[in-house]
C-alpha positions as CSV (number, residue, x, y, z in Angstrom):
1,M,0.1,0.0,-0.2
2,K,2.7,2.4,0.8
3,F,3.8,2.3,-3.3
4,F,0.4,3.9,-4.4
5,Q,0.6,6.4,-1.3
6,F,4.2,7.5,-2.4
7,F,2.6,7.6,-6.0
8,K,-0.8,8.8,-5.6
9,Y,0.5,12.7,-3.5
10,G,3.4,12.7,-6.7
11,K,6.2,13.6,-5.0
12,A,9.0,12.6,-2.9
13,E,11.3,14.9,-0.6
14,V,13.8,14.2,1.8
15,K,13.8,16.4,4.6
16,D,16.3,19.8,4.4
17,E,17.0,19.5,0.9
18,E,15.5,19.7,-2.8
19,P,12.6,17.1,-3.8
20,L,13.8,14.0,-5.2
21,I,10.8,13.9,-7.4
22,T,9.3,17.2,-8.0
23,T,6.9,16.0,-11.1
24,D,2.8,16.2,-11.7
25,L,3.4,12.7,-13.5
26,G,2.7,10.9,-9.9
27,K,-1.0,11.1,-10.7
28,D,-0.1,9.6,-14.0
29,I,1.6,6.8,-12.7
30,F,-1.1,6.1,-9.7
31,D,-3.7,6.0,-12.7
32,K,-1.7,3.8,-15.0
33,I,-1.3,1.5,-11.8
34,Q,-5.4,1.9,-11.1
35,Q,-6.3,1.1,-14.4
36,E,-3.6,-2.3,-14.3
37,F,-5.3,-3.2,-10.8
38,I,-9.1,-2.9,-12.1
39,S,-7.9,-4.7,-15.6
40,K,-6.5,-7.6,-13.9
41,A,-9.6,-7.4,-11.3
42,T,-12.0,-7.6,-14.6
43,A,-10.2,-10.2,-16.3
44,N,-10.1,-12.4,-13.0
45,A,-14.2,-11.8,-12.7
46,E,-14.5,-12.2,-16.2
47,K,-13.4,-15.7,-15.9
48,I,-16.4,-16.9,-14.0
49,V,-18.7,-14.5,-16.3
50,R,-17.2,-16.8,-19.3
51,A,-17.3,-20.0,-17.7
52,F,-20.8,-19.9,-15.7
53,N,-23.1,-17.1,-17.7
54,S,-24.9,-19.6,-19.8
55,K,-25.2,-21.8,-16.8
56,Y,-26.9,-19.0,-15.1
57,D,-29.1,-17.8,-17.7
58,G,-26.5,-14.2,-18.2
59,A,-27.0,-13.1,-14.3
60,F,-23.3,-12.2,-14.0
61,D,-23.7,-8.3,-15.0
62,Y,-21.9,-6.8,-12.5
63,S,-25.3,-6.2,-10.4
64,I,-25.7,-6.3,-6.8
65,R,-28.4,-8.7,-8.0
66,S,-25.9,-10.9,-9.7
67,L,-24.2,-11.6,-5.9
68,N,-26.9,-14.0,-4.8
69,V,-25.9,-16.0,-8.4
70,L,-22.8,-15.9,-7.7
71,D,-23.6,-17.1,-4.0
72,S,-25.1,-20.1,-5.5
73,L,-22.4,-21.0,-7.8
74,I,-19.8,-20.8,-4.0
75,E,-22.2,-23.2,-2.6
76,D,-22.7,-25.4,-5.8
77,F,-18.6,-25.2,-5.9
78,S,-18.6,-26.1,-2.3
79,D,-20.3,-29.7,-2.8
80,F,-17.1,-30.4,-4.5
81,A,-14.3,-28.7,-2.4
82,D,-13.1,-31.4,-1.1
83,L,-12.1,-33.1,-4.3
84,S,-10.3,-29.9,-5.1
85,D,-6.6,-29.3,-4.6
86,N,-5.9,-26.0,-2.7
87,E,-4.7,-24.1,-6.2
88,I,-7.9,-25.0,-7.5
89,I,-9.9,-23.6,-4.7
90,D,-7.6,-20.0,-4.8
91,D,-8.1,-19.5,-8.2
92,F,-11.5,-20.3,-7.9
93,C,-11.6,-17.8,-4.5
94,A,-9.7,-14.8,-6.3
95,Q,-12.1,-15.2,-9.7
96,T,-15.0,-14.9,-7.6
97,G,-13.8,-12.6,-4.9
98,S,-12.1,-10.3,-8.2
99,Y,-15.9,-10.4,-9.1
100,I,-17.1,-9.4,-5.8
101,L,-14.5,-6.6,-6.0
102,E,-15.7,-5.4,-9.5
103,V,-19.6,-5.3,-8.4
104,A,-18.3,-2.9,-5.7
105,R,-16.1,-0.7,-7.5
106,R,-18.4,-0.3,-10.6
107,T,-20.8,0.4,-7.9
108,Y,-19.2,2.9,-5.0
109,G,-16.4,3.4,-7.3
110,G,-13.2,3.0,-5.2
111,V,-9.6,2.5,-5.4
112,Y,-7.6,-0.8,-5.3
113,F,-4.7,-1.3,-2.9
114,W,-2.7,-4.4,-2.5
115,E,-2.5,-5.7,0.6
116,D,0.5,-7.7,1.0
117,S,-0.1,-9.5,4.5
118,L,-3.5,-11.0,2.9
119,E,-1.8,-11.2,-0.8
120,Q,-4.6,-9.8,-2.5
121,P,-6.5,-7.0,-3.3
122,L,-8.0,-4.7,-1.8
123,L,-11.2,-1.9,-2.1
124,K,-10.9,1.4,-0.8
125,T,-14.1,3.0,-0.9
126,G,-15.0,6.9,-0.1
127,L,-11.6,8.3,-0.6
128,P,-11.0,10.8,0.8
129,N,-13.6,11.6,2.9
130,F,-14.1,8.0,4.1
131,E,-12.3,4.7,4.1
132,I,-14.5,1.9,3.7
133,S,-12.8,-1.2,2.5
134,L,-13.3,-4.6,1.3
135,L,-11.5,-7.7,1.2
136,T,-13.4,-10.6,-0.8
137,F,-10.7,-13.8,-0.9
138,G,-10.8,-15.0,2.4
139,K,-14.5,-14.5,2.6
140,V,-15.0,-16.5,-0.6
141,K,-13.1,-19.0,0.7
142,N,-15.2,-19.1,4.4
143,R,-18.6,-19.4,2.3
144,I,-17.0,-22.2,0.8
145,V,-16.2,-23.9,4.0
146,N,-19.1,-22.7,6.5
147,G,-22.2,-22.5,3.9
148,D,-24.9,-20.3,4.1
149,E,-23.5,-18.5,7.7
150,D,-21.1,-16.4,5.3
151,N,-23.3,-15.7,2.8
152,I,-21.8,-13.6,-0.1
153,P,-25.0,-10.9,-0.5
154,Y,-25.3,-10.5,3.0
155,F,-22.3,-9.8,3.3
156,F,-22.5,-7.1,0.3
157,K,-25.4,-5.8,2.1
158,G,-23.2,-5.1,5.5
159,Y,-20.7,-3.2,3.4
160,S,-23.5,-1.2,1.0
161,E,-24.8,0.1,3.9
162,R,-22.0,1.0,5.2
163,V,-21.2,3.0,2.4
164,R,-24.0,4.5,1.9
165,N,-24.3,5.7,5.1
166,A,-20.4,6.8,6.0
167,K,-19.6,9.9,7.8
168,N,-16.8,12.2,7.0
169,G,-13.3,10.6,8.8
170,E,-14.8,7.1,9.2
171,V,-13.1,3.9,8.8
172,A,-14.1,0.7,8.3
173,T,-12.7,-3.0,6.9
174,F,-15.3,-5.6,5.6
175,V,-13.2,-9.0,5.7
């Protein structure tokens, strides 16, 4: 995340010396990195869309209501998770998690960051007024393991309500 914070403001300074970088290119670099994140998240989410959209009658349209169908897909996948290796499960979690992130970004906006400790993207919505963050890969894995207890539409509803009702300076993370 520090990488993005550095470039977000467009310059780096050394105390009591001339700035090392004094250019307006910082915003361009930040925007370019965001476009790369969006491109990768969309490409990952599109794997789910291409693989399952016809089976689910075109329901994967990046709308909030499509998360009900995604939740059903995750439930169906969980029936076979015991037969799958960790790489297949992790890939499925990344694809479905990316789909959820893209639903959030397309609905509420936001900026992608990389969460090193969890090795997954993080979407921050509301900057600079507030910061409601969303992590999804682990949530999908919990949905596979725990069943309906980790229902995706319910989880997203909590996130949505928090974004819509956020106050200036509020910070929250949905995991």
